[in-house]
FIKOLZA-1660 file (N, C-alpha, C; in steps of 0.1 Angstrom, whole numbers, plus 5000, padded with zeros to 4 digits):
% residues 138
   i   px   py   pz ch aa at
   1 5061 5044 5153  A  M  N
   1 5048 5038 5152  A  M CA
   1 5038 5046 5160  A  M  C
   2 5027 5049 5153  A  N  N
   2 5016 5056 5160  A  N CA
   2 5008 5046 5169  A  N  C
   3 5002 5052 5179  A  T  N
   3 4994 5044 5189  A  T CA
   3 4980 5050 5191  A  T  C
   4 4974 5054 5180  A  F  N
   4 4960 5059 5181  A  F CA
   4 4951 5049 5186  A  F  C
   5 4943 5053 5197  A  T  N
   5 4932 5045 5201  A  T CA
   5 4919 5049 5193  A  T  C
   6 4909 5041 5194  A  F  N
   6 4897 5044 5186  A  F CA
   6 4892 5058 5189  A  F  C
   7 4892 5061 5202  A  D  N
   7 4886 5074 5207  A  D CA
   7 4895 5086 5202  A  D  C
   8 4907 5084 5198  A  E  N
   8 4916 5095 5193  A  E CA
   8 4914 5097 5178  A  E  C
   9 4907 5088 5171  A  L  N
   9 4906 5089 5157  A  L CA
   9 4894 5098 5153  A  L  C
  10 4896 5105 5142  A  K  N
  10 4886 5115 5137  A  K CA
  10 4883 5113 5122  A  K  C
  11 4870 5115 5119  A  L  N
  11 4866 5114 5105  A  L CA
  11 4874 5125 5097  A  L  C
  12 4880 5121 5086  A  G  N
  12 4888 5130 5078  A  G CA
  12 4903 5131 5081  A  G  C
  13 4906 5124 5092  A  Q  N
  13 4920 5123 5096  A  Q CA
  13 4928 5116 5086  A  Q  C
  14 4940 5122 5082  A  S  N
  14 4948 5115 5072  A  S CA
  14 4962 5116 5075  A  S  C
  15 4970 5107 5068  A  I  N
  15 4984 5107 5070  A  I CA
  15 4990 5102 5057  A  I  C
  16 5003 5105 5055  A  S  N
  16 5010 5101 5043  A  S CA
  16 5025 5097 5047  A  S  C
  17 5031 5088 5040  A  F  N
  17 5045 5085 5041  A  F CA
  17 5050 5081 5027  A  F  C
  18 5063 5082 5026  A  K  N
  18 5070 5079 5013  A  K CA
  18 5078 5066 5014  A  K  C
  19 5080 5060 5003  A  S  N
  19 5089 5048 5002  A  S CA
  19 5094 5047 4987  A  S  C
  20 5106 5043 4986  A  S  N
  20 5112 5040 4972  A  S CA
  20 5112 5026 4970  A  S  C
  21 5109 5022 4957  A  V  N
  21 5109 5008 4953  A  V CA
  21 5123 5005 4948  A  V  C
  22 5130 4995 4955  A  T  N
  22 5144 4992 4952  A  T CA
  22 5145 4978 4945  A  T  C
  23 5157 4976 4940  A  R  N
  23 5161 4963 4934  A  R CA
  23 5159 4952 4946  A  R  C
  24 5164 4956 4958  A  D  N
  24 5163 4946 4969  A  D CA
  24 5148 4943 4972  A  D  C
  25 5139 4953 4970  A  D  N
  25 5125 4950 4972  A  D CA
  25 5120 4939 4962  A  D  C
  26 5124 4940 4950  A  F  N
  26 5120 4930 4940  A  F CA
  26 5125 4916 4944  A  F  C
  27 5138 4916 4948  A  E  N
  27 5144 4903 4951  A  E CA
  27 5138 4897 4964  A  E  C
  28 5136 4905 4974  A  S  N
  28 5130 4900 4986  A  S CA
  28 5115 4895 4984  A  S  C
  29 5108 4903 4976  A  F  N
  29 5094 4899 4973  A  F CA
  29 5094 4886 4965  A  F  C
  30 5103 4884 4956  A  K  N
  30 5104 4872 4948  A  K CA
  30 5107 4860 4957  A  K  C
  31 5116 4862 4966  A  A  N
  31 5120 4851 4976  A  A CA
  31 5109 4847 4985  A  A  C
  32 5100 4856 4989  A  H  N
  32 5089 4853 4998  A  H CA
  32 5077 4848 4990  A  H  C
  33 5075 4853 4979  A  S  N
  33 5062 4849 4971  A  S CA
  33 5064 4838 4962  A  S  C
  34 5077 4835 4958  A  H  N
  34 5080 4825 4947  A  H CA
  34 5074 4828 4934  A  H  C
  35 5070 4841 4932  A  D  N
  35 5065 4846 4919  A  D CA
  35 5076 4848 4910  A  D  C
  36 5077 4840 4899  A  I  N
  36 5088 4842 4890  A  I CA
  36 5083 4846 4876  A  I  C
  37 5072 4852 4876  A  N  N
  37 5067 4858 4863  A  N CA
  37 5077 4867 4857  A  N  C
  38 5081 4864 4844  A  P  N
  38 5091 4872 4838  A  P CA
  38 5089 4887 4837  A  P  C
  39 5077 4891 4838  A  L  N
  39 5074 4906 4838  A  L CA
  39 5081 4913 4850  A  L  C
  40 5083 4905 4861  A  H  N
  40 5089 4911 4873  A  H CA
  40 5104 4908 4874  A  H  C
  41 5109 4898 4867  A  I  N
  41 5123 4894 4869  A  I CA
  41 5132 4896 4857  A  I  C
  42 5126 4898 4845  A  D  N
  42 5134 4898 4832  A  D CA
  42 5132 4911 4825  A  D  C
  43 5142 4919 4826  A  E  N
  43 5141 4933 4819  A  E CA
  43 5138 4932 4804  A  E  C
  44 5144 4923 4797  A  D  N
  44 5142 4921 4783  A  D CA
  44 5127 4917 4780  A  D  C
  45 5122 4908 4788  A  Y  N
  45 5109 4903 4786  A  Y CA
  45 5099 4915 4788  A  Y  C
  46 5101 4922 4799  A  A  N
  46 5092 4934 4802  A  A CA
  46 5092 4944 4791  A  A  C
  47 5104 4946 4785  A  R  N
  47 5105 4956 4774  A  R CA
  47 5098 4950 4762  A  R  C
  48 5099 4937 4759  A  S  N
  48 5092 4931 4748  A  S CA
  48 5077 4932 4749  A  S  C
  49 5072 4934 4761  A  Q  N
  49 5058 4936 4764  A  Q CA
  49 5053 4950 4764  A  Q  C
  50 5062 4959 4761  A  G  N
  50 5059 4973 4760  A  G CA
  50 5061 4982 4773  A  G  C
  51 5068 4976 4783  A  Y  N
  51 5071 4983 4795  A  Y CA
  51 5085 4989 4794  A  Y  C
  52 5088 5000 4801  A  P  N
  52 5102 5005 4800  A  P CA
  52 5112 4997 4808  A  P  C
  53 5107 4990 4818  A  S  N
  53 5116 4981 4826  A  S CA
  53 5107 4971 4833  A  S  C
  54 5114 4963 4842  A  R  N
  54 5106 4953 4850  A  R CA
  54 5095 4960 4857  A  R  C
  55 5084 4954 4858  A  V  N
  55 5072 4959 4865  A  V CA
  55 5072 4953 4880  A  V  C
  56 5071 4962 4889  A  A  N
  56 5070 4958 4903  A  A CA
  56 5058 4948 4905  A  A  C
  57 5060 4939 4914  A  Y  N
  57 5049 4930 4918  A  Y CA
  57 5037 4939 4923  A  Y  C
  58 5025 4936 4919  A  G  N
  58 5014 4944 4924  A  G CA
  58 5012 4943 4939  A  G  C
  59 5014 4931 4944  A  M  N
  59 5012 4929 4958  A  M CA
  59 5024 4936 4966  A  M  C
  60 5035 4938 4960  A  L  N
  60 5046 4946 4967  A  L CA
  60 5040 4960 4969  A  L  C
  61 5035 4966 4959  A  S  N
  61 5029 4979 4960  A  S CA
  61 5018 4979 4970  A  S  C
  62 5009 4969 4970  A  A  N
  62 4998 4969 4979  A  A CA
  62 5002 4966 4993  A  A  C
  63 5014 4961 4995  A  S  N
  63 5019 4958 5009  A  S CA
  63 5021 4971 5017  A  S  C
  64 5023 4982 5010  A  Y  N
  64 5024 4995 5017  A  Y CA
  64 5011 4999 5024  A  Y  C
  65 5000 4993 5020  A  F  N
  65 4987 4995 5027  A  F CA
  65 4988 4989 5041  A  F  C
  66 4994 4978 5042  A  S  N
  66 4996 4971 5055  A  S CA
  66 5005 4981 5064  A  S  C
  67 5015 4987 5059  A  T  N
  67 5023 4996 5066  A  T CA
  67 5015 5008 5070  A  T  C
  68 5007 5013 5061  A  L  N
  68 4998 5025 5064  A  L CA
  68 4990 5022 5076  A  L  C
  69 4983 5011 5077  A  A  N
  69 4974 5007 5088  A  A CA
  69 4982 5004 5100  A  A  C
  70 4992 4995 5099  A  G  N
  70 4999 4989 5110  A  G CA
  70 5009 4998 5117  A  G  C
  71 5014 5008 5110  A  V  N
  71 5024 5017 5115  A  V CA
  71 5018 5031 5117  A  V  C
  72 5010 5036 5108  A  Y  N
  72 5006 5050 5108  A  Y CA
  72 4992 5053 5112  A  Y  C
  73 4982 5046 5106  A  L  N
  73 4968 5050 5109  A  L CA
  73 4959 5038 5109  A  L  C
  74 4956 5032 5121  A  P  N
  74 4958 5038 5134  A  P CA
  74 4972 5035 5140  A  P  C
  75 4979 5025 5135  A  G  N
  75 4992 5021 5140  A  G CA
  75 4992 5008 5148  A  G  C
  76 4997 5009 5160  A  K  N
  76 4999 4997 5169  A  K CA
  76 4987 4989 5171  A  K  C
  77 4975 4995 5172  A  Y  N
  77 4963 4988 5175  A  Y CA
  77 4955 4983 5163  A  Y  C
  78 4961 4984 5151  A  A  N
  78 4954 4980 5139  A  A CA
  78 4952 4965 5137  A  A  C
  79 4941 4961 5132  A  L  N
  79 4938 4947 5128  A  L CA
  79 4930 4948 5115  A  L  C
  80 4937 4946 5103  A  I  N
  80 4930 4948 5090  A  I CA
  80 4920 4937 5088  A  I  C
  81 4908 4940 5085  A  H  N
  81 4897 4931 5082  A  H CA
  81 4896 4929 5067  A  H  C
  82 4895 4939 5059  A  T  N
  82 4893 4938 5045  A  T CA
  82 4901 4949 5038  A  T  C
  83 4906 4945 5026  A  V  N
  83 4912 4955 5017  A  V CA
  83 4907 4952 5003  A  V  C
  84 4901 4963 4997  A  N  N
  84 4896 4962 4984  A  N CA
  84 4905 4970 4975  A  N  C
  85 4913 4963 4966  A  L  N
  85 4924 4970 4959  A  L CA
  85 4920 4972 4944  A  L  C
  86 4926 4982 4939  A  K  N
  86 4925 4984 4924  A  K CA
  86 4939 4989 4920  A  K  C
  87 4945 4982 4911  A  F  N
  87 4958 4986 4905  A  F CA
  87 4955 4994 4893  A  F  C
  88 4961 5006 4893  A  L  N
  88 4958 5016 4882  A  L CA
  88 4969 5018 4872  A  L  C
  89 4981 5018 4876  A  K  N
  89 4993 5019 4867  A  K CA
  89 5004 5011 4872  A  K  C
  90 5013 5007 4863  A  P  N
  90 5025 5000 4868  A  P CA
  90 5034 5008 4877  A  P  C
  91 5042 5001 4885  A  V  N
  91 5052 5006 4894  A  V CA
  91 5065 5000 4889  A  V  C
  92 5076 5008 4889  A  Y  N
  92 5089 5003 4885  A  Y CA
  92 5100 5006 4895  A  Y  C
  93 5111 4998 4894  A  E  N
  93 5122 5000 4903  A  E CA
  93 5126 5015 4902  A  E  C
  94 5129 5021 4914  A  G  N
  94 5133 5035 4914  A  G CA
  94 5121 5044 4917  A  G  C
  95 5109 5040 4915  A  D  N
  95 5098 5049 4918  A  D CA
  95 5098 5053 4932  A  D  C
  96 5094 5065 4934  A  E  N
  96 5093 5071 4948  A  E CA
  96 5078 5072 4950  A  E  C
  97 5073 5064 4959  A  L  N
  97 5058 5063 4962  A  L CA
  97 5054 5071 4974  A  L  C
  98 5043 5078 4973  A  T  N
  98 5037 5084 4984  A  T CA
  98 5024 5077 4987  A  T  C
  99 5023 5072 5000  A  I  N
  99 5011 5064 5004  A  I CA
  99 5003 5073 5013  A  I  C
 100 4990 5074 5010  A  T  N
 100 4981 5083 5018  A  T CA
 100 4969 5076 5022  A  T  C
 101 4965 5078 5034  A  G  N
 101 4952 5072 5039  A  G CA
 101 4944 5083 5046  A  G  C
 102 4931 5082 5044  A  E  N
 102 4921 5091 5051  A  E CA
 102 4910 5083 5057  A  E  C
 103 4906 5086 5069  A  I  N
 103 4895 5080 5076  A  I CA
 103 4882 5085 5070  A  I  C
 104 4874 5076 5064  A  V  N
 104 4861 5080 5058  A  V CA
 104 4849 5075 5065  A  V  C
 105 4851 5067 5075  A  D  N
 105 4840 5062 5084  A  D CA
 105 4846 5057 5097  A  D  C
 106 4839 5059 5107  A  L  N
 106 4842 5054 5121  A  L CA
 106 4830 5046 5126  A  L  C
 107 4832 5033 5130  A  N  N
 107 4821 5025 5135  A  N CA
 107 4823 5023 5150  A  N  C
 108 4816 5031 5158  A  D  N
 108 4818 5031 5173  A  D CA
 108 4814 5017 5179  A  D  C
 109 4803 5011 5173  A  T  N
 109 4798 4999 5178  A  T CA
 109 4808 4987 5178  A  T  C
 110 4815 4986 5166  A  F  N
 110 4824 4975 5164  A  F CA
 110 4839 4980 5164  A  F  C
 111 4841 4992 5167  A  K  N
 111 4854 4998 5168  A  K CA
 111 4863 4995 5156  A  K  C
 112 4858 4999 5144  A  F  N
 112 4866 4998 5133  A  F CA
 112 4865 5011 5125  A  F  C
 113 4875 5013 5117  A  I  N
 113 4875 5025 5108  A  I CA
 113 4875 5020 5093  A  I  C
 114 4870 5029 5085  A  E  N
 114 4872 5026 5070  A  E CA
 114 4882 5037 5065  A  E  C
 115 4892 5032 5058  A  L  N
 115 4902 5040 5053  A  L CA
 115 4902 5040 5038  A  L  C
 116 4902 5052 5032  A  K  N
 116 4904 5054 5018  A  K CA
 116 4919 5056 5016  A  K  C
 117 4925 5048 5008  A  A  N
 117 4940 5049 5006  A  A CA
 117 4944 5049 4991  A  A  C
 118 4955 5056 4989  A  V  N
 118 4959 5057 4975  A  V CA
 118 4975 5058 4975  A  V  C
 119 4981 5053 4965  A  I  N
 119 4995 5054 4963  A  I CA
 119 4998 5062 4950  A  I  C
 120 5006 5072 4951  A  H  N
 120 5010 5080 4940  A  H CA
 120 5025 5078 4937  A  H  C
 121 5029 5079 4925  A  N  N
 121 5043 5078 4922  A  N CA
 121 5049 5092 4922  A  N  C
 122 5062 5094 4918  A  Q  N
 122 5069 5106 4919  A  Q CA
 122 5063 5116 4908  A  Q  C
 123 5055 5112 4899  A  H  N
 123 5049 5121 4889  A  H CA
 123 5035 5125 4893  A  H  C
 124 5031 5121 4906  A  N  N
 124 5018 5124 4912  A  N CA
 124 5007 5116 4904  A  N  C
 125 5010 5105 4898  A  T  N
 125 5001 5096 4892  A  T CA
 125 4997 5085 4902  A  T  C
 126 4984 5084 4903  A  A  N
 126 4978 5073 4912  A  A CA
 126 4981 5060 4906  A  A  C
 127 4988 5051 4913  A  V  N
 127 4992 5038 4908  A  V CA
 127 4984 5027 4914  A  V  C
 128 4978 5029 4926  A  C  N
 128 4970 5019 4933  A  C CA
 128 4961 5026 4943  A  C  C
 129 4949 5020 4945  A  K  N
 129 4940 5026 4955  A  K CA
 129 4934 5015 4962  A  K  C
 130 4928 5018 4974  A  A  N
 130 4922 5008 4983  A  A CA
 130 4912 5014 4992  A  A  C
 131 4902 5006 4995  A  Q  N
 131 4893 5008 5006  A  Q CA
 131 4896 4998 5017  A  Q  C
 132 4898 5002 5029  A  M  N
 132 4902 4993 5039  A  M CA
 132 4893 4994 5051  A  M  C
 133 4890 4982 5057  A  Q  N
 133 4882 4982 5070  A  Q CA
 133 4892 4977 5080  A  Q  C
 134 4894 4985 5090  A  I  N
 134 4905 4982 5100  A  I CA
 134 4899 4982 5114  A  I  C
 135 4900 4971 5121  A  G  N
 135 4896 4971 5135  A  G CA
 135 4907 4978 5143  A  G  C
 136 4902 4985 5154  A  V  N
 136 4911 4991 5163  A  V CA
 136 4910 4984 5177  A  V  C
 137 4921 4977 5180  A  L  N
 137 4921 4969 5192  A  L CA
 137 4922 4978 5205  A  L  C
 138 4919 4972 5216  A  K  N
 138 4919 4980 5228  A  K CA
 138 4934 4982 5233  A  K  C
% end
């Protein structure tokens, strides 16, 4: 876990990490969210709707933005204020995701950063993007 303080952060600073989407991720997210939409849990239904397999929960993909802020940039001192999301493409079981964030603004008065974040799959296709406002605690 990174421990960047506000004074250690720089405009343009970026970081990336990878994560794979597993069957266990689907099951765990379903157990916590109680979302039983068949697009996420029924392979045959997903295929009948034109998808090659079950579609990962959008908020499962978006949860990696929490990891980005709370573990990587800034890390331990992060307090997420806002996240503006856009889902671009479906994510599937087995996808290898690369999550990247870049600081695009620093607010010294209120000690927050604005992070531009994007998730790409193993084909380098952007699947989700976000603008995040993150407070940096003392």
